[in-house]
C-alpha positions as CSV (number, residue, x, y, z in Angstrom):
1,X,0.2,0.1,0.2
2,X,2.7,2.1,0.1
3,X,2.7,2.6,-3.5
4,X,-0.4,4.9,-3.1
5,X,1.6,7.4,-1.6
6,X,4.7,6.8,-2.8
7,X,4.2,6.4,-7.1
8,X,2.2,10.3,-6.9
9,X,5.2,11.8,-5.1
10,X,7.3,10.4,-7.3
11,X,5.2,11.1,-10.6
12,X,5.0,14.8,-8.9
13,X,8.5,15.0,-8.8
14,X,9.8,14.1,-11.8
15,X,7.3,15.8,-13.4
16,X,7.8,19.5,-11.7
17,X,12.0,18.8,-12.2
18,X,11.7,18.1,-15.9
19,X,9.0,20.9,-16.2
20,X,10.9,23.6,-15.0
21,X,14.4,22.1,-17.1
22,X,12.7,22.1,-19.7
23,X,10.8,25.4,-19.7
24,X,14.1,26.7,-18.2
25,X,15.4,25.6,-22.0
26,X,13.3,27.2,-23.5
27,X,13.0,30.7,-22.3
28,X,17.4,30.9,-22.6
29,X,16.6,29.8,-26.2
30,X,13.6,32.8,-26.7
31,X,16.4,34.9,-24.5
32,X,18.9,33.8,-27.1
33,X,17.0,34.4,-30.2
34,X,16.4,38.3,-29.8
35,X,19.3,38.9,-27.8
36,X,21.6,40.6,-30.5
37,X,18.5,43.4,-30.6
38,X,19.3,44.0,-26.7
39,X,18.3,42.9,-23.1
40,X,14.8,45.0,-23.0
41,X,13.5,43.7,-26.6
42,X,14.6,39.9,-25.1
43,X,12.2,40.6,-22.1
44,X,9.6,41.5,-24.3
45,X,10.3,38.3,-26.6
46,X,10.1,35.9,-23.5
47,X,7.1,37.9,-22.2
48,X,5.2,37.1,-25.2
49,X,6.1,33.5,-25.8
50,X,5.9,32.7,-22.1
51,X,2.5,30.3,-22.3
52,X,3.4,29.2,-25.4
53,X,6.7,27.7,-24.1
54,X,4.2,26.5,-21.5
55,X,2.1,24.4,-23.2
56,X,5.3,23.5,-26.0
57,X,7.3,21.9,-22.7
58,X,4.2,20.4,-20.9
59,X,3.8,17.2,-23.4
60,X,7.4,16.4,-23.3
61,X,7.6,16.8,-19.7
62,X,4.8,14.6,-19.2
63,X,5.8,11.6,-21.4
64,X,9.3,11.8,-20.1
65,X,8.1,11.7,-16.2
66,X,6.1,8.5,-17.2
67,X,9.0,7.3,-18.7
68,X,11.2,7.7,-15.6
69,X,8.4,6.2,-13.0
70,X,8.4,3.6,-15.4
71,X,12.1,2.7,-15.2
72,X,11.9,3.5,-11.6
73,X,8.8,0.6,-11.1
74,X,10.8,-1.9,-13.0
75,X,14.1,-1.7,-10.7
76,X,11.8,-1.2,-7.5
77,X,8.3,-3.1,-8.2
78,X,5.7,-2.7,-5.6
79,X,1.6,-3.4,-6.9
80,X,1.4,-4.2,-10.3
81,X,-2.3,-3.0,-10.2
82,X,-1.5,0.5,-8.6
83,X,1.4,0.7,-11.1
84,X,-0.7,0.3,-13.8
85,X,-3.6,2.8,-12.3
86,X,-1.6,6.0,-10.6
87,X,1.2,6.2,-13.8
88,X,-2.0,6.3,-16.5
89,X,-4.2,8.3,-14.3
90,X,-1.5,10.6,-13.5
91,X,-0.6,10.9,-16.7
92,X,-3.7,11.6,-18.3
93,X,-4.9,14.2,-15.8
94,X,-1.4,16.0,-15.9
95,X,-1.4,16.3,-19.6
96,X,-5.2,16.9,-20.2
97,X,-6.3,19.2,-17.6
98,X,-3.0,20.9,-17.5
99,X,-3.2,21.9,-21.0
100,X,-6.7,22.9,-20.4
101,X,-5.8,25.2,-17.4
102,X,-2.6,26.2,-20.0
103,X,-5.2,27.5,-22.5
104,X,-7.2,29.0,-20.4
105,X,-4.9,31.8,-19.6
106,X,-4.8,33.5,-23.0
107,X,-4.9,32.6,-26.5
108,X,-3.1,29.7,-28.6
109,X,-0.1,30.8,-30.8
110,X,-1.4,31.7,-34.0
111,X,-4.6,33.6,-32.2
112,X,-2.9,36.9,-31.9
113,X,-0.5,39.0,-33.7
114,X,3.1,38.8,-33.0
115,X,3.6,41.6,-29.9
116,X,7.6,41.9,-30.3
117,X,8.1,42.6,-34.4
118,X,11.9,41.6,-34.9
119,X,14.2,44.8,-35.9
120,X,16.9,43.5,-38.6
121,X,19.7,43.7,-35.4
122,X,17.8,40.1,-34.7
123,X,19.2,38.8,-37.8
124,X,22.5,40.8,-38.8
125,X,25.1,41.7,-36.2
126,X,26.8,45.0,-37.3
127,X,30.8,45.2,-36.7
128,X,31.1,41.2,-37.1
129,X,31.5,38.7,-40.6
130,X,28.2,37.2,-40.8
131,X,27.7,34.0,-43.1
132,X,25.0,34.3,-45.1
133,X,25.0,31.2,-47.7
134,X,28.1,31.2,-50.2
135,X,28.5,34.6,-48.9
136,X,30.0,36.4,-46.2
137,X,28.5,40.1,-45.2
138,X,29.9,42.9,-43.7
139,X,29.0,46.5,-42.3
140,X,30.2,49.0,-39.9
141,X,26.6,50.4,-38.2
142,X,22.6,49.4,-38.6
143,X,20.3,52.2,-37.3
144,X,16.5,51.2,-37.9
145,X,16.6,49.8,-41.4
146,X,19.9,51.7,-42.3
147,X,23.1,49.6,-43.5
148,X,26.7,51.9,-43.4
149,X,29.8,50.8,-45.0
150,X,28.7,47.1,-46.6
151,X,31.8,44.7,-47.4
152,X,30.3,41.4,-49.2
153,X,32.2,38.6,-50.0
154,X,31.3,36.0,-52.5
155,X,32.3,32.9,-52.5
156,X,32.3,29.8,-54.3
157,X,35.1,28.2,-57.0
158,X,38.0,30.3,-58.0
159,X,35.9,33.2,-59.1
160,X,35.4,35.7,-55.8
161,X,34.2,38.7,-55.6
162,X,34.8,41.6,-52.8
163,X,32.4,44.3,-52.9
164,X,32.0,47.2,-51.3
165,X,29.2,49.4,-51.0
166,X,28.4,53.1,-48.7
167,X,25.2,52.3,-47.5
168,X,22.6,49.9,-47.9
169,X,19.0,49.0,-47.1
170,X,17.5,46.1,-44.9
171,X,13.7,45.1,-44.8
172,X,12.3,41.7,-42.6
173,X,9.8,40.1,-44.3
174,X,8.1,37.2,-42.7
175,X,10.1,34.3,-44.5
176,X,13.0,36.1,-45.8
177,X,15.8,39.3,-45.3
178,X,16.2,41.1,-47.4
179,X,19.1,43.7,-48.3
180,X,19.6,46.3,-51.4
181,X,23.0,47.8,-51.7
182,X,22.8,50.1,-55.1
183,X,21.8,47.9,-57.5
184,X,22.9,44.6,-55.8
185,X,20.1,42.4,-53.8
186,X,20.6,40.0,-51.3
187,X,17.7,38.0,-49.7
188,X,18.9,35.0,-46.5
189,X,16.9,33.1,-44.4
190,X,15.4,34.8,-41.0
191,X,18.3,33.3,-38.5
192,X,18.9,35.2,-35.1
193,X,22.4,35.7,-35.2
194,X,23.0,33.6,-31.8
195,X,21.1,30.7,-33.3
196,X,23.7,28.5,-33.6
197,X,24.3,28.3,-29.9
198,X,20.9,27.2,-29.5
199,X,20.6,24.7,-32.7
200,X,19.8,21.3,-31.5
201,X,22.5,18.2,-32.4
202,X,22.0,16.4,-35.7
203,X,21.1,13.2,-33.4
204,X,18.6,15.1,-31.6
205,X,17.2,17.2,-34.6
206,X,14.7,14.7,-35.3
207,X,13.6,13.9,-31.9
208,X,12.9,17.7,-31.7
209,X,11.2,17.5,-35.1
210,X,8.6,15.3,-33.9
211,X,7.9,17.5,-30.7
212,X,7.7,19.5,-32.6
213,X,4.8,17.9,-34.7
214,X,3.4,16.3,-31.4
215,X,2.8,19.5,-30.0
216,X,1.1,21.0,-33.5
217,X,-1.3,17.9,-33.0
218,X,-2.2,18.2,-29.5
219,X,-2.7,22.3,-30.6
220,X,-5.3,20.7,-33.7
221,X,-7.1,18.1,-31.7
222,X,-7.7,20.5,-28.8
223,X,-9.2,23.4,-31.4
224,X,-11.5,20.4,-33.0
225,X,-13.2,19.5,-29.7
226,X,-12.4,18.8,-26.3
227,X,-13.4,14.4,-26.5
228,X,-11.2,14.6,-29.8
229,X,-8.0,16.0,-27.4
230,X,-8.5,13.4,-25.3
231,X,-8.6,10.9,-27.2
232,X,-5.3,11.7,-28.7
233,X,-4.0,12.5,-25.2
234,X,-4.9,9.0,-23.9
235,X,-3.7,7.4,-27.2
236,X,-0.3,9.2,-26.1
237,X,-0.3,7.9,-22.6
238,X,-1.1,4.0,-23.4
239,X,1.3,4.0,-25.5
240,X,4.0,5.3,-23.5
241,X,2.9,3.5,-20.7
242,X,2.9,-0.1,-23.1
243,X,6.7,1.1,-23.6
244,X,7.8,0.3,-20.0
245,X,7.4,-3.6,-20.4
246,X,10.5,-3.5,-22.1
247,X,12.5,-2.0,-19.0
248,X,11.4,-5.6,-17.8
249,X,11.6,-7.8,-20.9
250,X,14.8,-9.2,-20.6
251,X,17.2,-9.9,-17.7
252,X,19.9,-7.8,-19.3
253,X,19.4,-4.4,-18.0
254,X,20.9,-2.7,-20.1
255,X,19.4,-3.9,-23.1
256,X,15.7,-3.4,-21.7
257,X,16.7,0.1,-20.7
258,X,18.4,0.9,-24.3
259,X,15.1,-1.3,-26.3
260,X,12.7,0.6,-24.2
261,X,14.4,4.1,-25.3
262,X,13.8,2.7,-29.0
263,X,10.7,1.6,-28.2
264,X,9.6,5.2,-26.8
265,X,11.2,7.3,-29.4
266,X,9.5,4.9,-32.3
267,X,6.2,5.7,-31.4
268,X,7.1,9.3,-31.7
269,X,8.6,8.6,-34.9
270,X,5.0,6.7,-36.0
271,X,2.7,9.0,-34.8
272,X,4.3,11.6,-37.1
273,X,5.1,9.4,-40.1
274,X,1.0,7.8,-39.8
275,X,0.0,12.0,-39.8
276,X,2.5,13.0,-42.6
277,X,3.2,9.7,-44.6
278,X,-0.1,7.2,-44.3
279,X,-3.0,9.7,-43.7
280,X,-1.8,12.2,-46.3
281,X,-1.4,9.1,-48.9
282,X,-4.8,8.0,-47.9
283,X,-6.3,11.1,-48.2
284,X,-5.7,11.2,-52.1
285,X,-7.5,7.9,-51.8
286,X,-10.3,7.9,-50.3
287,X,-11.6,11.9,-50.1
288,X,-12.8,11.5,-46.9
289,X,-10.3,13.0,-44.2
290,X,-13.5,13.1,-41.4
291,X,-12.2,9.3,-41.8
292,X,-8.3,10.0,-41.7
293,X,-8.7,12.9,-39.0
294,X,-8.4,10.5,-35.8
295,X,-6.3,7.6,-37.4
296,X,-3.2,8.1,-36.2
297,X,-4.2,8.0,-32.7
298,X,-6.3,4.9,-33.3
299,X,-2.9,3.3,-34.6
300,X,-0.7,4.3,-31.5
301,X,-4.0,2.8,-29.0
302,X,-4.3,-0.5,-30.7
303,X,-0.1,-0.6,-30.8
304,X,-0.3,0.2,-26.8
305,X,-3.1,-1.7,-25.7
306,X,-1.5,-4.9,-27.6
307,X,2.1,-4.3,-25.9
308,X,-0.3,-3.5,-22.4
309,X,-1.9,-7.1,-23.1
310,X,1.5,-8.9,-23.9
311,X,2.8,-7.0,-20.5
312,X,0.5,-8.3,-18.5
313,X,0.2,-12.0,-19.7
314,X,3.9,-12.6,-20.3
315,X,6.5,-10.2,-19.0
316,X,7.0,-10.7,-15.3
317,X,6.5,-7.2,-12.9
318,X,10.0,-8.1,-11.0
319,X,12.5,-9.1,-13.7
320,X,15.1,-6.7,-11.9
321,X,14.2,-9.0,-8.5
322,X,14.9,-12.1,-9.8
323,X,17.9,-11.0,-12.6
């Protein structure tokens, strides 16, 4: 009966720590994206995006906390019934109702115009060399949208050019930054000056891409209807919980941990693949989006349910104690 207190406390402990950690990293990235514009602008950007950052880190914090709790339960098993009910119920409540509470604090991203419009200093830094695709850009000063003493180095093959312009103009668009200097136009992607400091490791880039997709899908389901949102949350929670069986699959603990991480990662990748790949292709044939809009969630729910049944029937609950 100790599990009645131990499991909820452990789950909340993991969740609070991870939620604060992920939220802190998100704020740091937001700060870095606008720091080149000045401290005041960076603080305004953080304030404007704080609620959206909370919403974005909530699913990751809940699902990773659930994985930590499952690993802890595999090492020190208690009541199998409570180890089923408490993690599933706790993860569902935290994600479903926590999301609703945060949404109630303000509109979702895209529901209102941007509070802080970016200035050219977010993407271009004076007095340093700015790498722009295959070119290098240098300018002495940037006042509002006016550049002074601009030098452009065109690299590529043996034919390299060094161009100088006494002044130029810069305009920030929705998807590009355009520089115009005396008949010479340069269009670049709007990448913040310090973006490289906060760029994801190539190994983790696909993982963060899948998390971004998960956030967009949860937002879409929430805007569609509450029952649809609850169904999506239930599918995620059950599939992630069912992956916990891999922590107890064999007597080799390191192998179990590796299999569990692969399963958890695989569910995220499968969720995105079903939506962007399978559903997209089936939609061309069926021409009925109403039939397909819940297919990724349904697949996760079915796979998670099958794994859960296999876990209960065939995988020992106290495998680590036997080893």
